[in-house]
C-alpha positions in Angstrom: 105.0 126.7 106.4 101.7 124.2 107.0 99.2 122.9 104.7 95.9 122.7 106.4 92.8 120.7 105.3 89.4 121.2 106.1 86.5 118.4 104.8 82.8 118.3 105.6 81.9 114.7 104.8 78.4 113.1 105.6 77.8 109.2 106.7 74.6 107.5 106.0 74.0 104.6 109.1 77.3 104.0 110.5 79.6 102.9 113.7 82.9 103.8 112.0 84.6 104.3 115.5 83.0 102.8 118.5 83.6 103.0 122.5 84.0 100.7 124.7 80.7 99.5 125.2 80.1 99.1 121.0 78.7 102.5 120.8 79.6 105.2 118.0 82.2 107.7 120.1 80.5 111.5 120.8 81.5 114.5 122.7 80.0 117.5 124.3 80.6 120.5 122.1 78.9 123.6 122.3 76.4 122.4 125.0 75.4 119.5 122.5 76.1 115.9 122.0 78.1 115.4 118.8 79.0 112.3 116.8 82.9 112.0 116.5 85.5 109.6 115.2 88.8 109.6 116.6 92.0 111.2 115.5 93.7 108.2 116.2 91.1 106.3 114.2 91.5 108.7 111.0 95.5 108.4 110.9 94.8 104.7 110.8 92.8 104.7 107.9 94.9 107.5 106.0 98.1 105.8 106.8 96.8 102.4 105.3 96.4 104.4 102.0 99.7 106.0 101.4 101.0 103.3 99.1 98.0 104.0 96.9 99.1 107.4 96.6 102.7 107.4 95.7 104.5 105.7 98.9 106.5 102.1 98.3 105.8 99.6 101.0 109.3 100.1 102.0 109.0 103.5 102.5 106.8 102.8 105.4 107.4 101.9 109.4 106.1 99.0 110.9 104.4 99.0 114.2 105.0 95.7 116.4 106.0 94.1 119.5 107.1 91.3 117.8 110.4 92.5 116.8 112.4 89.9 118.4 110.4 87.0 116.5 110.8 88.8 113.5 114.7 88.8 113.6 114.7 85.7 115.1 113.1 83.9 111.9 115.6 85.6 109.8 118.5 84.2 111.7 116.6 80.7 111.1 116.5 81.6 107.6 120.0 81.9 107.8 121.2 78.5 109.4 121.0 79.5 113.2 118.7 77.3 115.4 115.5 79.0 115.9 114.8 78.6 119.3 118.0 79.5 120.3 117.8 82.6 118.3 114.9 83.9 119.8 116.7 83.7 123.1 119.8 85.2 121.2 117.2 88.1 120.0 115.9 88.3 123.3 119.2 89.6 125.0 120.1 91.3 122.1 117.3 93.7 122.5 117.9 94.0 126.1 121.4 95.0 125.5 120.2 97.9 123.4 117.5 98.9 125.8 114.4 97.3 124.9 113.3 94.1 126.7 110.9 91.9 125.6 109.0 89.4 127.6 110.6 86.1 127.8 107.9 83.9 127.5 106.0 85.7 124.5 108.8 87.6 123.0 106.7 90.8 123.1 108.2 94.2 123.9 106.2 96.1 126.6 105.0 98.7 124.1 104.3 98.7 120.3 107.9 100.3 118.6 107.1 102.1 115.3 110.3 101.5 113.7 111.8 101.3 109.6 111.1 98.3 107.4 114.8 97.4 108.3 114.8 96.8 111.7 114.2 93.5 112.1 116.9 92.8 109.5 119.3 95.3 111.5 118.6 93.3 114.7 119.1 90.0 113.1 122.8 91.4 112.2 123.2 93.1 115.4 122.5 89.6 117.1 124.5 87.3 114.3 127.3 89.7 114.7 127.5 89.3 118.4 126.4 85.9 118.6 129.0 84.4 120.9 129.0 87.0 123.2 124.7 87.2 123.4 125.2 82.9 124.2 126.9 83.8 127.3 124.4 86.6 127.9 121.8 83.7 127.7 124.1 81.1 129.7 124.3 83.1 132.4 120.7 84.6 132.9 119.9 81.0 132.6 122.1 79.6 135.3 120.5 82.8 137.6 117.3 81.4 137.3 118.1 77.9 137.6 120.0 79.1 141.0 116.8 80.9 142.1 114.4 77.9 141.2 116.7 75.8 143.4 116.0 78.3 146.6 112.9 79.1 146.4 112.9 80.1 149.8 115.1 82.4 149.6 114.5 86.1 147.7 115.3 85.4 144.6 118.5 87.1 143.0 117.5 90.2 140.7 119.8 91.7 138.2 119.2 95.4 137.9 118.7 96.6 134.2 121.5 97.7 132.9 122.2 100.6 130.9 122.9 100.2 127.3 126.7 101.2 126.3 127.3 104.0 124.1 127.9 101.4 121.5 124.7 99.9 122.2 123.0 103.1 122.1 124.5 103.9 118.7 123.2 100.6 117.4 120.0 101.0 118.8 119.7 104.0 116.7 120.7 102.5 113.7 118.1 99.8 114.1 115.1 101.5 115.3 115.9 104.4 112.9 112.6 105.8 111.2 114.5 108.5 108.9 113.7 106.6 105.8 109.6 105.8 106.8 107.2 108.1 105.5 104.5 107.8 108.0 106.9 107.6 110.8 107.8 111.5 109.8 104.2 112.3 109.1 102.5 110.9 112.6 105.6 110.7 114.8 106.7 108.5 117.6 106.9 108.4 121.3 108.8 105.7 123.5 108.1 107.4 127.2 111.4 105.9 128.9 113.9 106.5 126.0 112.7 110.0 125.0 115.8 110.0 122.2 114.3 108.0 120.0 111.0 110.2 119.8 109.9 111.6 116.6 107.9 114.6 116.4 104.9 114.1 114.1 104.8 116.4 111.3 101.2 116.2 110.9 98.4 117.0 113.6 94.6 115.6 113.1 91.7 116.9 114.9 89.2 114.3 115.9 86.4 114.8 113.7 82.6 116.1 115.2 79.2 116.4 113.5 78.1 119.6 112.4 75.2 119.3 114.5 73.7 117.5 117.6 73.1 113.8 117.3 71.5 110.7 119.3 72.7 107.5 118.7 70.5 105.0 117.8 70.4 101.4 117.5 69.5 98.4 115.1 67.4 95.6 116.6 68.3 92.5 114.1 67.6 88.9 114.3 69.1 85.5 112.2 67.4 82.4 111.5 69.0 78.8 111.3 68.8 77.7 107.6 68.3 74.1 108.7 65.5 74.8 111.4 62.4 72.8 110.2 59.5 74.8 109.0 57.0 74.1 111.4 59.6 75.5 113.7 59.6 79.4 113.2 61.6 81.4 115.5 64.9 83.5 115.4 68.0 81.5 116.4 70.1 84.8 117.2 68.9 88.1 118.3 71.2 91.4 119.0 71.4 95.2 118.4 73.9 97.1 116.8 74.2 101.2 117.5 74.6 104.0 114.8 74.3 107.3 114.1 74.4 109.2 110.9 76.2 112.7 110.9 77.9 115.1 108.4 81.3 116.0 110.1 83.6 118.4 110.5 87.6 116.7 109.7 91.0 119.1 110.0 94.2 118.2 109.6 97.4 119.9 109.0 100.9 119.2 107.7 104.1 121.3 109.0 106.4 120.5 105.4 109.3 122.0 107.7 108.9 119.4 110.6 108.7 116.7 107.5 111.8 117.7 106.2 113.6 117.7 109.3 112.0 113.8 109.9 113.0 113.1 106.3 116.7 114.3 106.2 118.6 114.8 103.0 115.4 113.3 101.0 113.4 116.2 99.2 112.0 113.3 96.6 110.3 111.4 99.6 109.5 114.4 101.2 107.3 115.8 98.2 105.7 112.5 97.9 105.1 112.0 101.3 103.2 115.6 101.4 101.2 114.5 98.3 100.3 111.2 99.7 99.2 112.8 102.6 96.9 115.4 100.7 95.4 112.3 99.1 95.3 109.9 101.9 93.1 112.1 104.3 90.8 112.9 101.9 90.1 109.8 101.1 90.3 108.4 104.5 87.4 106.2 106.2 87.4 104.3 108.9 86.6 100.6 108.7 84.3 100.4 111.8 81.2 98.2 110.8 81.7 98.7 107.0 80.6 95.1 106.1 77.3 95.8 108.0 76.6 99.4 106.9 78.6 100.4 103.8 79.1 103.6 104.9 81.5 104.7 101.8 80.9 108.3 101.3 83.7 111.2 100.3 84.1 114.6 101.2 82.1 117.1 99.7 83.3 120.2 100.8 87.1 121.1 100.5 89.0 123.8 101.8 92.8 123.6 101.7 94.8 126.5 103.1 98.7 127.3 102.8 100.4 129.3 105.0 103.4 130.4 106.5 102.7 130.4 110.0 100.1 129.8 112.9 96.9 126.9 111.9 93.0 127.6 112.5 90.9 124.7 113.1 87.5 125.8 112.4 85.3 123.7 114.4 84.0 127.1 116.0 82.2 127.6 112.8 79.9 124.6 114.3 80.0 125.7 118.0 76.1 126.3 118.0 74.8 123.2 116.1 73.0 123.4 112.6 69.4 122.5 113.1 66.3 122.9 111.2 67.5 123.2 107.4 66.5 121.1 104.4 70.3 121.0 103.5 72.4 119.8 105.9 75.6 119.7 103.9 75.1 123.3 102.2 74.1 124.5 105.4 77.2 123.5 106.7 79.5 124.4 103.6 78.1 128.1 104.4 78.8 128.0 107.9 82.4 126.9 107.3 83.2 129.3 104.8 81.5 132.3 106.4 83.4 131.6 109.7 86.7 131.4 107.5 86.3 134.6 106.1 85.5 136.2 109.3 88.9 135.1 110.7 90.8 136.3 107.7 89.0 139.5 108.0 89.7 139.8 111.7 93.3 138.1 111.7 94.6 139.5 108.5 95.4 136.9 105.5 98.8 138.1 105.1 100.1 134.4 106.7 98.2 132.7 104.0 99.9 131.6 100.7 97.1 130.1 98.9 93.6 129.1 99.7 91.4 126.8 97.3 88.1 125.2 98.4 86.1 122.6 96.3 82.8 121.3 96.4 80.4 118.5 95.2 77.6 120.4 93.5 77.2 122.7 96.5 76.8 126.3 96.7 79.9 127.9 97.9 78.2 131.5 98.2 80.8 134.5 97.9 83.9 132.4 97.6 86.2 134.4 95.0 86.1 132.8 92.1 89.9 132.3 91.9 89.8 130.2 94.9 87.3 127.6 93.7 88.7 124.4 92.3 86.6 122.3 90.2 88.2 119.2 90.4 90.4 117.2 93.5 93.2 116.8 91.0 93.0 120.7 90.4 92.4 121.0 94.4 95.6 118.9 95.1 97.4 120.9 92.7 97.0 124.3 93.6 98.0 123.3 96.9 101.2 121.4 96.1 102.0 124.5 93.8 101.8 127.0 96.8 104.4 125.3 98.7 106.8 125.7 95.7 106.1 129.4 95.3 
């Protein structure tokens, strides 16, 4: 079973998600340039809101390259020497198949783990302290021997494949079955697919319903202590921006979510509700201090379906243009496209449809599908998942 969210959200002057040149991201769609917000940016914005909607911080994962030092700090609080603890945790990570850079302590990619991971790694290293101490000493001896013979080819020790016991410990340490965000957004570890988690939620890049042309703001700043007799700008720069009405789409596979959070129906239910609220409220943070583009979606279409998934972006394949009310035109285009798909493909797979609009005209939408408030909109969707 899936829940789908289709949102129309208009932003004034903004640069919510910029590219490597600092410009708002764009994409060509339907032969025209559209404003774009990446799915990664939207997921990040939603993830930071989960604790505001019923998920405890302890039920979220941690994305980090600094697992070694976090575990070492814990060992230091238990009376272990901190510098030695770093070496031990370095060896411990290598033993379970996740080496960290010896100089920086960083793993080569971000690990998405549950909150207990640093403590579990500390426990593992504490338990194997003596054996790992020997491993560290042997590694230092090899390095010293190589340093003494610089003209010779340095002796390299091939990375050892973790033992079966170490692999089991790695699964326990990196466990994500109690982390709601890991369950929602998944986890990929390219060189160790055993630790991958299939995302329960899919998120599309948001696209403007109309064509856009990025603009730029020319600004200056003055030195408050400059003498009045010397007027001039002490800083000159530009900031790129656009203003656009976006179509946003995301879905949540409830069966996959239950698989990712086994034997915890309460966390599954709370994660579902939190996902709905978080995505509706998600706004990326790019350039918000200087532009304050804090708007809310004005049209919300929610669908609970047994199978399949419909991204309705093709409603805007032909960009909306020359209309007095862009949001109303976008809403009508969205609703019409959805009704056309229902008529052509049938709606037997649809359990429930709910639509809400902040002061907008929904046209020929059946009265029983219109939700007057956000709470009613969310409640209808959640109730339909239990029917």
